[in-house]
C-alpha positions in Angstrom: -7.3 37.2 13.0 -10.1 36.1 15.3 -12.3 35.2 12.3 -9.5 33.3 10.7 -8.8 31.4 13.9 -12.5 30.6 14.3 -12.7 29.3 10.7 -9.6 27.2 11.2 -10.9 25.6 14.5 -14.3 24.9 12.9 -12.7 23.2 9.9 -10.6 21.0 12.2 -13.6 20.0 14.3 -16.1 19.4 11.4 -13.5 17.4 9.4 -12.8 15.1 12.3 -16.5 14.3 12.6 -17.2 13.7 8.9 -13.9 11.8 8.4 -14.3 9.5 11.4 -18.0 8.7 10.5 -17.0 7.7 7.0 -13.9 5.7 8.1 -15.8 3.8 10.8 -18.4 2.7 8.3 -15.7 2.0 5.7 -14.0 -0.4 8.1 -17.2 -2.2 9.2 -18.5 -2.7 5.6 -15.1 -3.7 4.2 -14.4 -6.1 7.1 -17.9 -7.6 6.6 -18.9 -6.7 10.1 -21.8 -4.6 8.8 -23.8 -4.7 5.5 -24.8 -1.1 5.8 -23.7 -0.2 2.3 -26.3 2.6 2.1 -25.0 4.1 5.3 -21.5 4.0 4.1 -22.4 5.5 0.7 -24.1 8.4 2.6 -21.1 8.9 4.8 -18.8 8.8 1.8 -20.9 11.4 0.0 -20.9 13.7 3.1 -17.1 13.4 3.2 -16.8 14.1 -0.5 -19.1 17.1 -0.2 -17.0 18.5 2.7 -13.6 18.3 0.9 -15.1 19.5 -2.4 -17.2 22.4 -1.1 -16.5 25.7 -3.1 -17.9 27.7 -0.2 -15.3 26.4 2.2 -12.6 27.0 -0.3 -13.8 30.6 -0.7 -13.8 31.1 3.1 -10.3 29.8 3.5 -9.0 32.1 0.7 -10.8 35.1 2.2 -9.4 34.3 5.7 -5.9 34.0 4.4 -6.3 37.4 2.6 -7.4 39.0 5.8 -4.3 37.9 7.7 -1.4 40.4 8.0 1.1 40.2 5.1 3.8 39.2 7.6 3.3 37.0 10.6 3.4 39.2 13.7 3.4 36.4 16.3 3.4 32.6 16.6 -0.4 32.5 16.8 -0.7 34.2 13.4 2.0 32.0 11.9 0.2 28.9 13.1 -3.2 29.9 11.7 -1.6 30.8 8.4 0.1 27.4 8.3 -3.1 25.5 9.1 -5.3 27.4 6.7 -2.7 26.9 3.9 -3.1 23.2 4.6 -6.8 23.5 4.2 -6.4 25.5 1.0 -4.3 22.7 -0.5 -6.9 20.1 0.5 -9.8 22.0 -1.0 -7.9 22.9 -4.1 -7.0 19.2 -4.6 -10.6 18.0 -4.2 -12.7 20.9 -5.3 -15.5 20.1 -7.7 -16.3 23.5 -9.3 -19.3 22.5 -11.5 -22.8 21.4 -10.6 -22.5 18.7 -13.4 -19.3 17.3 -11.9 -20.9 17.2 -8.4 -23.9 15.3 -9.8 -21.5 12.8 -11.5 -19.6 12.3 -8.2 -22.9 11.5 -6.4 -23.7 9.0 -9.1 -20.2 7.5 -9.0 -20.4 6.9 -5.3 -23.7 5.0 -5.7 -22.4 3.0 -8.6 -19.2 2.0 -6.8 -21.0 1.2 -3.6 -23.3 -1.1 -5.6 -20.4 -2.8 -7.3 -18.6 -3.3 -4.0 -21.6 -4.9 -2.4 -21.9 -7.4 -5.3 -18.1 -8.1 -5.3 -18.3 -8.9 -1.6 -20.7 -11.7 -2.3 -18.7 -13.1 -5.2 -16.9 -16.4 -4.3 -13.8 -17.5 -6.2 -12.7 -21.1 -6.1 -9.6 -23.0 -6.8 -7.8 -26.3 -6.1 -5.7 -26.1 -2.9 -2.6 -27.9 -1.6 -4.7 -30.9 -0.6 -6.2 -31.2 -4.0 -9.6 -30.0 -2.8 -11.8 -27.4 -4.4 -12.2 -24.5 -2.0 -13.3 -20.8 -1.9 -10.3 -18.5 -1.9 -9.3 -14.8 -1.6 -7.1 -12.9 -4.0 -4.2 -13.4 -1.6 -4.9 -17.1 -1.4 -5.0 -17.5 -5.2 -1.7 -15.7 -5.6 0.0 -17.8 -2.9 -1.4 -21.0 -4.4 0.1 -20.1 -7.8 3.5 -19.4 -6.1 3.7 -22.6 -4.0 1.4 -25.4 -5.2 3.4 -28.2 -6.9 0.4 -29.3 -9.0 0.2 -27.3 -12.2 -3.5 -28.0 -12.6 -4.1 -26.6 -9.2 -2.0 -23.5 -10.0 -4.0 -23.1 -13.2 -7.3 -23.3 -11.3 -6.1 -20.2 -9.3 -5.4 -18.3 -12.5 -8.6 -19.4 -14.0 -10.4 -17.9 -11.0 -8.7 -14.5 -11.7 -9.6 -14.7 -15.3 -13.2 -15.3 -14.3 -13.0 -12.3 -12.1 -12.1 -10.2 -15.0 -15.2 -11.3 -16.9 -17.3 -10.7 -13.8 -15.9 -7.1 -13.4 -16.7 -6.3 -17.1 -20.2 -7.8 -16.7 -21.1 -6.0 -13.5 -20.8 -2.3 -14.2 -17.1 -1.5 -14.2 -17.2 0.0 -17.7 -20.1 2.2 -16.8 -18.0 3.4 -13.9 -15.2 4.2 -16.3 -17.5 6.2 -18.5 -18.9 8.1 -15.5 -15.4 8.8 -14.1 -14.5 10.3 -17.5 -17.6 12.4 -17.5 -16.8 13.6 -14.0 -13.3 14.6 -15.2 -14.5 16.3 -18.4 -17.0 18.3 -16.4 -14.0 19.9 -14.7 -12.0 20.6 -17.9 -9.8 17.5 -18.0 -9.4 15.2 -21.0 -10.1 12.1 -18.9 -10.1 10.7 -15.4 -6.5 9.4 -15.6 -5.2 12.9 -16.3 -7.5 14.3 -13.5 -6.2 11.9 -10.9 -2.5 12.3 -11.7 -2.8 16.1 -11.6 -4.7 16.1 -8.3 -2.8 13.3 -6.5 0.8 13.8 -7.7 0.7 17.5 -8.8 2.2 16.5 -12.2 0.8 16.1 -15.7 0.3 12.6 -17.1 3.0 13.4 -19.8 5.5 14.2 -17.0 4.6 11.0 -15.2 5.1 8.9 -18.3 8.4 10.6 -19.0 9.5 8.9 -15.7 7.8 5.6 -16.4 9.1 5.4 -20.0 12.6 5.9 -18.7 12.2 3.1 -16.2 10.6 0.9 -18.8 13.6 1.4 -21.1 16.2 0.8 -18.3 14.6 -2.5 -17.3 13.4 -3.9 -20.6 16.5 -6.0 -21.4 16.7 -7.5 -17.9 13.1 -8.5 -18.1 13.4 -10.2 -21.5 16.6 -11.9 -20.4 14.9 -13.4 -17.3 12.0 -14.7 -19.3 14.3 -16.3 -21.9 16.5 -17.9 -19.2 13.4 -19.3 -17.5 12.2 -21.0 -20.6 15.6 -22.4 -21.3 15.7 -23.8 -17.8 12.1 -25.1 -17.4 10.6 -25.2 -20.9 8.2 -23.0 -22.8 5.3 -23.6 -20.4 7.3 -21.9 -17.5 6.0 -18.5 -18.7 2.4 -19.5 -18.7 0.7 -17.1 -16.2 -0.2 -19.9 -13.7 3.4 -21.1 -13.7 5.4 -17.9 -13.5 5.1 -17.3 -9.8 5.9 -20.9 -9.0 9.1 -21.0 -11.1 10.2 -17.6 -9.8 9.5 -18.4 -6.1 7.6 -21.7 -5.5 10.2 -24.1 -4.1 12.1 -21.3 -2.3 8.9 -20.0 -0.7 8.1 -23.5 0.5 11.7 -23.9 1.9 11.4 -20.5 3.6 8.0 -21.4 5.2 9.4 -23.0 8.4 11.5 -19.9 9.0 8.8 -17.4 8.5 5.9 -19.0 10.3 2.6 -17.1 10.5 2.3 -17.4 14.2 5.6 -15.5 14.9 4.9 -12.8 12.3 3.2 -10.4 14.8 6.1 -10.7 17.3 8.7 -10.2 14.6 7.0 -7.0 13.4 6.7 -5.6 16.9 10.3 -6.3 17.8 11.8 -5.2 14.5 10.0 -1.9 14.4 10.8 -1.3 18.1 14.5 -1.8 17.4 14.3 0.6 14.4 13.2 3.2 16.8 9.7 3.5 15.2 7.1 4.9 17.6 3.3 5.4 17.2 3.0 8.3 19.6 0.1 6.8 21.6 -2.0 5.8 18.5 -4.8 3.3 18.9 -4.4 0.6 16.2 -6.8 -2.2 15.1 -5.4 -5.0 13.0 -7.6 -7.6 11.2 -5.2 -10.1 9.7 -7.1 -13.2 8.6 -9.2 -14.0 5.6 -12.9 -14.2 6.1 -15.9 -14.6 3.8 -17.1 -11.2 2.6 -14.0 -9.3 3.8 -12.3 -6.9 1.4 -9.6 -8.9 -0.4 -6.8 -6.4 -0.3 -4.7 -5.0 2.5 -5.1 -1.4 3.4 -4.4 1.1 6.2 -6.9 3.9 7.0 -7.0 6.3 9.9 -10.4 7.3 11.3 -8.7 9.9 13.6 -5.7 11.7 11.9 -3.0 12.7 14.3 -2.4 16.4 15.0 -1.8 19.0 17.7 -5.1 20.7 18.6 -5.9 24.4 19.4 -5.0 23.9 23.0 -1.6 22.5 22.1 -2.7 19.0 23.1 -1.6 16.0 21.1 -4.4 14.1 19.4 -3.1 10.6 18.8 -4.1 8.8 15.7 -6.7 6.0 15.5 -5.5 3.6 12.7 -6.9 0.4 11.2 -5.1 -1.9 8.9 -5.9 -5.3 7.4 -4.5 -8.4 5.7 -6.0 -11.5 4.2 -3.9 -14.3 5.4 -4.8 -18.0 5.3 -2.6 -19.2 8.1 -2.4 -22.9 7.1 -1.4 -22.2 3.5 2.3 -22.5 2.5 3.8 -19.0 2.1 1.2 -17.3 4.3 3.7 -16.4 7.0 5.9 -14.5 4.5 2.9 -12.7 3.0 1.6 -11.9 6.5 4.8 -10.3 7.7 5.1 -8.4 4.5 1.6 -6.9 5.1 2.5 -6.1 8.8 5.6 -4.2 7.7 3.9 -2.5 4.8 0.7 -1.4 6.5 2.5 -0.9 9.8 4.8 1.5 7.8 1.7 3.4 6.7 0.5 3.5 10.2 3.8 4.8 11.5 3.7 7.6 9.0 0.2 8.8 9.8 0.7 8.4 13.5 3.7 10.7 13.4 2.4 13.8 11.6 2.8 16.6 14.1 1.1 19.5 12.4 -1.7 21.7 13.8 -4.6 20.2 11.7 -5.9 16.8 10.7 -5.8 18.0 7.0 -2.0 17.3 7.0 -2.2 13.7 8.3 -5.0 12.1 6.3 -4.3 9.6 3.4 -6.2 11.3 0.6 -5.3 14.2 -1.7 -3.3 16.4 -1.3 -1.3 13.5 0.2 0.5 12.0 -2.7 0.1 8.3 -3.1 3.7 8.0 -4.1 4.7 9.8 -0.9 2.5 7.7 1.3 3.6 4.4 -0.3 7.3 5.3 0.1 6.8 5.0 3.9 5.2 1.6 3.8 7.4 0.1 1.0 10.6 1.3 2.7 9.5 -0.8 5.7 8.6 -3.9 3.8 11.8 -3.7 1.8 13.8 -4.6 4.9 12.3 -8.2 4.7 14.4 -8.9 1.6 17.7 -8.0 3.4 20.0 -10.9 4.2 20.9 -9.5 7.6 17.2 -9.1 8.5 16.5 -12.7 7.5 19.5 -14.0 9.5 18.4 -12.1 12.6 14.6 -12.9 12.5 13.9 -15.9 10.2 14.0 -18.9 12.6 12.4 -22.3 12.6 10.7 -24.1 15.5 14.0 -25.1 17.0 15.2 -21.5 17.0 17.7 -22.1 14.2 18.4 -19.2 11.9 17.8 -19.5 8.1 20.8 -21.1 6.4 23.0 -18.9 4.1 22.5 -21.5 1.4 18.7 -20.8 1.4 19.3 -17.0 1.2 21.5 -17.7 -1.7 18.9 -19.9 -3.4 16.3 -17.2 -2.8 18.5 -14.6 -4.5 19.2 -17.1 -7.4 15.5 -17.5 -7.9 14.2 -14.0 -7.4 16.9 -11.6 -8.5 16.6 -12.3 -12.2 12.9 -11.4 -11.9 13.4 -8.1 -10.0 12.7 -6.2 -13.2 9.6 -8.3 -13.9 8.2 -7.6 -10.5 8.5 -3.9 -10.8 7.1 -4.0 -14.3 4.1 -5.8 -12.8 3.4 -2.4 -11.2 4.4 -0.5 -14.3 1.9 -2.3 -16.6 -1.1 -0.9 -14.6 -0.7 2.8 -15.4 0.0 2.0 -19.0 -3.3 0.1 -19.1 -5.3 2.6 -17.1 -4.1 5.6 -19.1 -5.1 3.9 -22.3 -8.4 2.7 -20.8 -9.5 6.2 -19.9 -8.4 7.5 -23.2 -10.9 5.2 -25.0 -14.1 6.8 -26.3 -17.3 5.7 -24.5 -18.4 3.6 -27.5 -15.1 1.8 -27.5 -15.5 0.7 -23.9 -16.7 -2.8 -24.6 -15.6 -5.9 -22.8 -13.9 -7.3 -25.9 -11.9 -4.2 -26.6 -10.9 -3.6 -23.0 -9.7 -7.2 -22.7 -7.8 -6.8 -25.9 -6.2 -3.7 -24.5 -5.3 -5.5 -21.2 -3.6 -8.4 -23.0 -1.7 -6.0 -25.3 -0.3 -4.0 -22.3 0.7 -7.2 -20.5 2.5 -8.4 -23.7 4.3 -5.1 -24.1 5.4 -4.4 -20.5 5.6 -7.9 -19.0 6.6 -9.8 -22.1 3.9 -12.5 -21.6 0.5 -13.0 -23.2 -1.4 -12.8 -19.9 -0.1 -11.6 -16.6 0.0 -13.8 -13.5 -2.3 -11.2 -12.1 -4.6 -10.3 -15.0 -5.1 -6.5 -15.0 -8.8 -6.4 -14.5 -8.6 -8.6 -11.4 -6.7 -5.9 -9.5 -9.0 -4.5 -6.9 -7.5 -1.0 -7.0 -9.1 -0.3 -10.4 -12.6 -0.6 -8.9 -12.4 2.1 -6.1 -12.1 5.8 -7.0 -9.6 6.4 -4.2 -7.1 4.0 -5.7 -8.1 4.0 -9.4 -5.6 5.7 -11.8 -3.1 5.8 -8.9 -1.2 2.5 -9.1 1.9 4.2 -10.5 2.3 5.6 -7.0 3.7 2.3 -6.0 6.5 2.4 -8.6 7.3 6.0 -7.9 7.4 5.1 -4.2 9.8 2.2 -4.8 12.1 4.5 -6.7 12.1 6.7 -3.6 12.6 3.7 -1.3 15.8 2.6 -3.0 17.0 6.2 -2.9 16.3 6.3 0.8 18.0 2.9 1.4 21.1 4.1 -0.4 21.2 7.1 1.9 21.0 5.0 5.1 23.6 2.5 3.8 26.0 5.4 3.0 25.3 7.1 6.3 25.3 4.1 8.7 26.3 1.0 6.7 23.2 -1.0 7.6 19.4 -0.7 8.1 18.2 -3.8 10.0 17.6 -2.9 13.7 19.3 0.5 13.3 17.6 2.7 15.9 18.5 5.8 14.0 16.2 4.9 11.1 12.8 5.6 12.8 13.7 9.0 14.2 15.2 10.1 10.8 12.0 9.0 9.0 9.9 10.7 11.6 11.8 14.0 11.3 12.3 14.2 7.5 9.4 12.2 6.0 6.6 12.0 8.5 6.3 15.0 10.8 5.2 17.6 8.2 2.7 15.3 6.5 1.3 16.6 3.2 2.6 20.1 4.1 5.8 19.2 2.2 6.2 17.7 -1.3 7.5 14.2 -1.9 10.5 15.6 -3.6 11.3 17.9 -0.7 11.1 15.0 1.8 13.8 13.2 -0.3 15.9 16.4 -0.4 15.5 16.9 3.3 16.9 13.4 4.2 19.1 12.3 1.3 20.2 15.7 -0.1 19.1 14.5 -3.6 15.9 15.2 -5.6 13.7 12.3 -6.8 15.9 9.8 -8.7 14.8 6.6 -10.4 18.3 5.3 -10.9 18.7 3.4 -7.6 15.7 1.1 -8.2 16.7 0.5 -11.9 20.2 -0.4 -10.8 18.9 -2.8 -8.2 16.7 -4.5 -10.8 19.6 -4.8 -13.2 21.9 -6.5 -10.7 23.1 -10.0 -11.6 22.6 -12.9 -9.2 26.3 -12.8 -8.4 26.3 -9.1 -7.5 23.2 -9.5 -5.3 24.7 -12.5 -3.5 28.0 -10.6 -2.9 25.9 -7.8 -1.4 24.0 -10.2 0.8 27.2 -11.9 2.0 28.6 -8.5 3.0 25.4 -7.7 4.9 25.6 -10.9 6.8 29.3 -10.7 7.6 28.9 -7.1 8.8 25.9 -8.1 10.9 27.6 -11.0 12.5 30.3 -8.8 14.0 28.1 -5.8 14.8 27.3 -4.6 18.3 23.7 -3.4 17.8 22.8 -0.3 19.8 19.8 -0.8 22.0 16.6 1.1 21.1 15.6 3.5 23.8 11.9 2.6 23.3 10.6 -0.2 25.5 7.6 -0.7 23.1 5.9 0.8 20.1 3.9 3.3 22.2 0.6 2.2 20.7 -2.6 0.6 22.0 -3.0 -2.4 19.7 -6.0 -4.7 19.2 -5.8 -7.8 17.0 -9.3 -8.6 15.8 -11.1 -11.2 13.6 -14.2 -9.3 12.4 -16.0 -8.4 15.6 -14.0 -10.9 17.7 -11.0 -9.6 19.8 -8.1 -12.1 19.5 -5.5 -10.2 21.4 -4.4 -6.8 22.7 -1.4 -5.2 24.4 -3.2 -3.9 27.4 -0.7 -5.8 29.5 2.3 -5.7 27.2 3.3 -6.3 23.6 4.8 -9.6 24.6 1.5 -10.7 26.2 -0.4 -9.7 23.0 1.9 -11.8 20.8 1.4 -14.8 23.1 -2.4 -14.4 23.1 -2.2 -14.2 19.3 -0.2 -17.4 19.1 -2.5 -19.2 21.5 -5.6 -18.2 19.4 -3.8 -19.5 16.3 -2.8 -22.7 18.0 -6.5 -23.3 18.8 -7.8 -22.5 15.4 -4.9 -23.4 13.1 -2.7 -25.8 15.1 -0.1 -26.3 12.4 0.8 -22.6 12.1 2.6 -21.8 15.4 6.2 -22.6 16.1 
């Protein structure tokens, strides 16, 4: 028992060191605070070596074998539980062959080099003022959704198409070949099969039995929406640079005064507090604004995973998350609050894992991506609820969003609910086929042909509004061949929402939501399967029906549901949350600059944030 305890404590301590070193450098390089790409690559390799070390796996197996067959006391039970967590981590990440380890070392160097080059790449488009400007991926997407000038919208899509060409010309296909070689060295047919087995503990065939079922259920709704759009706006409405605009452009513009960027931070803090979501003393760092060289996709990583240490002391999480907002762009406020809810949901999850080792509360395998994304996507789903919009979406005069605008939003977006989910679905169809290609077939021409064929089949258009090879997840091995996790998560989200609606009748500002999520979804971390979390809360196993049914709703059905939500909310006496704040130390930064913090209070932090924005982006605060 003493040897097992010593091994367990050593693993916890060493992991914290190697993980934090890697994550601190990850943040600095991805936020363009540092250009130490070589240092980050070394730290990444050290981390990979730790989690894929056969000797550590053998030590854990031996220690577990030496423990008594039955737990004789709480101390033995705790060590067994913790070592079982380490066993799952090593078995999920182990690289058994020397050849595979060499491929991984080479992969890390190749991806680091590609990332450094990508950071220096500048994409340009025509903005709202008709000026050519540099833009981020977020800015390009928002411009396509809101700019009334079709040529300007097309310039954004052209930038994405140029990014596809750049990716293909700068080593991505060599990385695909190397990833496949890495997977084959471990006995897998290809990298996609490897990632699905390791991350979701299911076969690719099982995954696609779920995806194919969802594709069939939503196919007719997708085709009907595209046909109706062309009937209403002409054949050019389904051009990739026009789709986002006709689906949401005018409504996004009308919503803008009610979802200002400046008030986004305050609305996130207050909404989460009223939901009863707590961060258990975590230290959080948020970098929300776009910046040259900064990574162009939101993420949440935790340098210090939360856990209870050997002395029974709580180790609060240290968590970073980021967005790429352009505050003076139409629609930026809506995108910013979506990111705050999404990444803030991730942070709440990882801040509330209460096990006895950091291996349970880190974001990589054996933590399922679908399980992790369920937490964040549940939180951001609240932003679409009519009662949330009526309670929080207010203009500079304090007036709440009109019912008519909520109705107009539903009329515009509900027909394309299926298209939106299929925008996620198309990625695994493409990635699976990509990694099934032979090395000689991996040419730019054939890969682009494959991408367009997948978009035509799943989206129903010749080119997607977000061309497949412009998606940043494909370039990083942590997120590559994992995008299906978002769709699996959204299936779980709608299952979870249905439970809360049955149980309480509402979600917005319901103080029972946070504690229920903490107990059933967060506390045990990756020590429980995704399916078992759903069973624990909802009483049902994983079920895709709820999401498909939501996608297939008519506008009339969705509006009736929204009216019922608003009517119920208008007469509801909301119970007060028992939490005075989020129980977190929060810093809002812009690169190396501190914009605001909550050392005094959450309210003071929000005021500091608005003052900073007023100085740098005067039109954004109301």
